[in-house]
N, C-alpha and C positions, 0 to 999 in steps of 0.2 A: 302722258301723251297717248295713251291708248284711245281716248275718246277722239283725238284728231285723226288716229290711223284709221278707226272705224268709219269715220264720216268722210274723210278724204283719200284714204289710201296711203301706204307707207311712203311713196315717193312724193306725195303732196303735203307731208307733215308741216314742214316749215311754212309753206304757202298758206296752209289752213290756219295755222297759228296766227299769221298777219291778219287774215280775214276775220277771225273771231275777235280780235283786238279792234279791228277797224269798224265793224257793225254787228248788230243782232237783228233777228227777224221776229217780231212781236205781234201776238194776236190783239186786235183792237178791242175785242170783247172781253177776254178774261186775262190779258197782259201776260199770258205764257210765252216763253221764249222757245223758238225753233231752229232747226238746222237751216243753213243758208238757202237751200234750194227748196224748202218746204212749201207746199201750195195750200195746205189747209191745217186748221187748229187741231192738234192731238185730242183736244177736249170736245171736239164735235161743234164748236161754235160756228154759227152763220155769219162768218165775218172774214174780211180780207186780212192777211197778214201785211205788216208794214215794216220797212227797214228803219232802224234807228242807228244814226252814225255817231262815232266817237267825236268826229270833227263837227263842232257847232258853228264855227265861223265860216262864212262864205269866202273862200280864196281860191278862184280859178287858177289853174295852172298855165303852163306855156304852150300846150299842145294846140295845134291848129285844127282841132276837130272836137267832137262831142267828149273825148277823154280829157279835156282841160277841166272837166268836172268830176275827176276820178275820186275825189274825196267823198263824193256822194253818189257813187256807182258801186254795186256790190259785186266787184271783181278786183283781182290783185293788181292788175296793170292794165294798160291800154294796148291798142294794136294800131298798126300803120294803116290809116284810111283817110280818104277826103271827106268822109261823112260828118256832118255837124250842122247844127242850127245856124242861120244867118238872118240877122235883123235888118229889115229895110224900110226906110221911111217911104210911105206910099203917098206922096204929095198930090200927084195928079188925080189918083183914084179918090183920095181923101177929099179933094176939092169937088169932085162930082157929087159926093155925099154930103158936103157941108161939114167936114171934120178937118180940124186944124192940126190934130196930133194923132194921126192913124199910122201905126206901124204893122208891118207884117213879118212873121217868121216864116221865111220862103224855104220850104223843105222840098227841094227838087233840084233840077240842074238849070243854073243861071250863072254862068261863069264871070259874067261882068260884075256881079255883086259878091262873088266869092261862094256861091252855092254850087256844090258839086256831088250832090247825092246820086249814085250811079243807077238808082232805080226809080228816080224821080218821085220818091215818096218818104215821108217820115218814118214809114215802117223800119227804114235802116237804123234808126235810133234805138228800136227794140232789139233788132237781130244781134248787133255786135255786142252789147253788154250781156245779153243772155247767153250767147254761145262762148263768150270769154268766161263767164260764171260756170257754165257746164264743164268747161276745159279745166278750170280750177279745181273742180270736184272729181276730175278723172273720169267724166262722162265723155265720151267721144262719138256718141251717135244719139240723135233725138229724131222725133217725128213732130211735125208741125202741120196743122190744118189751116187752110186759107181759101179766100175767094179769088186770090190772084196777088194783091199788093204785098201781103205779108210773106208769101211764098217766095216772091221774087227777092225780097230782102234777106231772108235766111238763105236762100240759094247763093246770093252774092256774098254773104258774110262767111259762108262754110269754109272757103278757101283760106281766108285771112285768119280764122280762128282755129283751123285744123281740126274741125268737128265734121262728121258725116251727118247729112240731113236728108231725111225722107221727108218730102213735101207732098201733102194730100190735098188735091183740088177737085171741085166738080168738073166733070168732063167739058161742060159748057163754058168754063172759065179758063181753059187751057190757053187760049189766045192772049191772056195777060201774063203768061209766064215767059218772059224773055229777059235778057240780060245784054249788056254792051257786048259786042262781037268779040272782043278780046278776053273776056272773063272766062277763067278755068271753071269747069262743071264737074270735075272728076269726083267730087265729094257729095254730089247731088243725085238723088234718085227721085223721080216724079211718079206719083201713083194718082191716077184720075179715078173718080167714081163715075161709073158709066152712066150715060143718059142723064146726068143731073146738072142743074145750074144753081142748086141749093147749097149755100155755105154749111148749113147744119148737117147735110149728108157727109161732107167732108170732115166735120168734127166727129161724128160717130165713127166713121171709118179710121180716122187717126187714133181715137181711143181704142178701138179694136186691135189695131195693129201694135200699139204700145203694150196691150194686155198679152196678146198672143205672141209677140216676138221678145217680151220681157225688156224693152228699151224704154227710154224716158220720153213723155210727152213734155213740151216746153211750158204748158200751163195756162196759156192765155192771160186774161187779166189778173189772174192770181199770182202770177209770176212777178215777183218784186223787180227783178232785173228789167223786164219789159217796161214797167211803169216808171222806174227810176230813169231808165234811157230816154222814154218820151218826156219825162219831166225836165230835160235839158233845154226844151224850148223856153220854159218859164226862167230858168237859170240864166240863159243867154239874154232874154229880154232884161233881167235884172242887171246883168253885167254891162250891157250896152246902155241902157237908159238910166241906170242909177237908182232905180225905184220900181215899185211894182205897178203894172198897169191897173187902171180902174175897171176895164172891162176886157174880157177874153172871149174870143168867138172860135168856135170849131164846129164842123160837121162830125156827126158820131154815128157808128154803128154799134159797137160794144160800149163806147163811152170810156174806154181804158185811158185814152189820151187826156180826156177832161179830168178823170180822177188823178192822173199823174200830174198835171198841171197845178191841181189844187194842192196835192201832197208836196210839191216843189215849193209853192208859195208859203205853206205851213213851215216847211224847213228853213226858208229864208227869214220868216220873222222871228226864228231863234237867234239871229244874227242882230247885234245892237243896231246896225245901220238901217234895218228894216223893222225893228221892234216898234210895235204899235201901229204899223201901217194896216189900212184896210186890206182885206182879202179881195182879190180881183173877183169881180162878179162874172159868173160863168154863163155864157149865152151858147146853148147848144142847138144843133139843127139836124133835122132829119129830111130824107128826101121822099116827099110824097109820090105815091100813096102808102109807103112803108113807114109806119109811125109809132112803133111800139113804146118808145121812150117818151115821146111827145104826148102820146094818149094817157100813159100811166101818170105822167106829171101833172097833165092838165085836170085828169079826173080823180087824182089822189087815190089811184088803185094799183095793183100789181101788174106787171107785164104779163101779157097773155100771148104766148108763143102761137097759138093756134088762130089768133085774131089780129095779126100783126098788119095785115093789108086792109086799108079803108076801101079799096076797090080791087078785090082779088083779080089776078090775072093781068092787070095793067103793069106795064114795064116800069121799072124805077130808074130814074134818071141816073142816079149814082148807086148802081147795084152793090158796090163794095161796102155800103153802109146797111145792107139788109141782113142784120144779125138778129135771129129770132130769140136769142136767150142772153141778153146783156146783163153784166153784173150790176143790176139796178137797186134791189131792195136790201141786199146784205149789208152788213155793218161796214161802213168805209166805201161803200159803192157810189154809184151815180147820184142816187137820190139824196144821200147824205152830203155829197159834195155841192149839189145844187142848193140844198137847203141852208148850208152853212154859209155859202157865198151869197146868198139872195139872188140866185140865178133864175134862168128861164130856159124854155125849149121852144123851138120854132118849127113849123112845117113849111117846107119850101117846095113849090111846083116846079115841074120841069121847065116851064117856060120862064119863071123867074131865075132859076139856076142858070140856064143858057144865057139869059139877058145879062146877068151879073158877071158871069164868066168872061163874055165879050167885052163888057165895059171894062174889067180889069185889064184884059189883054190890050185893049186899044189905048188905055191910059198909061199903063206900066211897061208894054212891050214884051209880055211874056204869057204863054198860055197857061191856064190852070187845068188840072184834072177835075172830073166832075164833082167829086167830094169837096174840093176847095172852092168850087163854084157855088155849091150849096151854102157853104159858110159865108161867102161874100154876099150872096142873096140875103141871108138872115141879118147881116149887118145892116144892109139897106132897109130891111123891115123894121130893126129896132130904132134906127135914126128916124124913120118916118113916123114910129110911134111915140117918139119922144123918150125913149128909154135910154138913149145915149145923147149927151149934150155936145155941142159943137167943139168945146174945149177940152173935152175929156181925153184922157190918155188911153188908147185903144190898141189892143193886141190881136190881130187876126192871124189865127194859125192856118197858113196855106199848107195844107198836109201833102200836097203834091202838085207838081207842075214842070213845065220845061221839056215835056216829052219830044216835042218836034225838034227842039234844039238838040237834045241828045242824040236823036236818031240821025240828024244830019252830021254831027261831029264824030260819032263813033260807029254808027251802024249797029244793028240788033240782031241777036241770035235767038231765034224762037226755040224754046225747050219742048221737046215732044215727051209724051208719057212713056216711061219704062215699063209700066204694068197698068192695066185697066181692070178694075174690080167691080163686080155687080153689087149694087147697094143691097144690104139686107141678107146678103148671102155669104158672109164672111166665115161663118163656123165651117162650112163645108168646102171653102175655096182652096183647092190644091195650090193655086197661084200664091195665095198668101202664105201658106206653108213653105213654098219654095222661097218667098221673100224672106221670111225669118231665118231660114237656113243659109242664106247668102249674107247675112249681116256680119 
């Protein structure tokens, strides 16, 4: 049991033993097995790690939230929450597009169909399993970088998981950092990067805080708990539809959700009920003029962080999708998932996204966040191009929506920055030293 003590701590030994029996984390390139919260291969491989679960059959539990899929989540048990993917048949929007079998996974707040995600985004699916996994390992403080949506989700999950969370956001994105008015925030500390609206600045600051303060960073796309949490979208579709969709549509910044959907579909094909099924074709979209994944896929090149904008300085319709360093070319990343599924990537203009979002709202009676509107617009593009047939089974990942309804029902609390740090000046920042001392 000494291995378990060193990995999980003495009080977590029994729980750690259960986790080791439940799953392993394996490098996709060399096959080496790693500790539960490992982010990179110890052999230096340029590869994602992936969970391999002891449970091979798809057997959802009774929980009325994402933890019904606990067999395929890398944590010991679930949490009390209303968060979970909800499948909705979009008959009216489907008719507008000429689709007979269009379903969406609505990952926001729409109580009439059972969707009660309190931050109006599917980032809730990342945050809860991640913080539960960190708590399993005895880690009670983490730092996470965000352009807004992820920060909201981790801030909300902090209280339920009893983990302290430092959220780092660009100062220009602080307006996105809100929670339902009744939500406790005593485990959340907000750090803003002064004068910035660039997500990359928040990533760099979060990494520096983790290094200087010797606390854990949650890991982004490399974190298997985040990916497996996001993968519950595909699992819920399989549970409700009884089969895998032919097409999967999602707007992407990092592409983590698309990788997660692909991995979940792979996992499902290990169950005899889905064995031999075609993998869902991934249709990913980006918000013009910020198109790093679209450009790399179209031109068969690497992502160039310095040339991500087609028209520098022009505002992006869905700015949460503006990730300069997506996990594109590494083993198991976005490129591999697109290639294995026969997928494609779309560029969506602001006008097309706005039009599609309005059309969805008019047809289905609920608002979409900008990223979800981008995905809806890409679906319209694919139908017009003949890439999707009228009778195909289509899953549209509505990654956020219902904001106006949530605001009416609960009221919102805007979170203010507890600390504002200058970008590029962290080494000499007395404020950062003080931040570490208060941890």
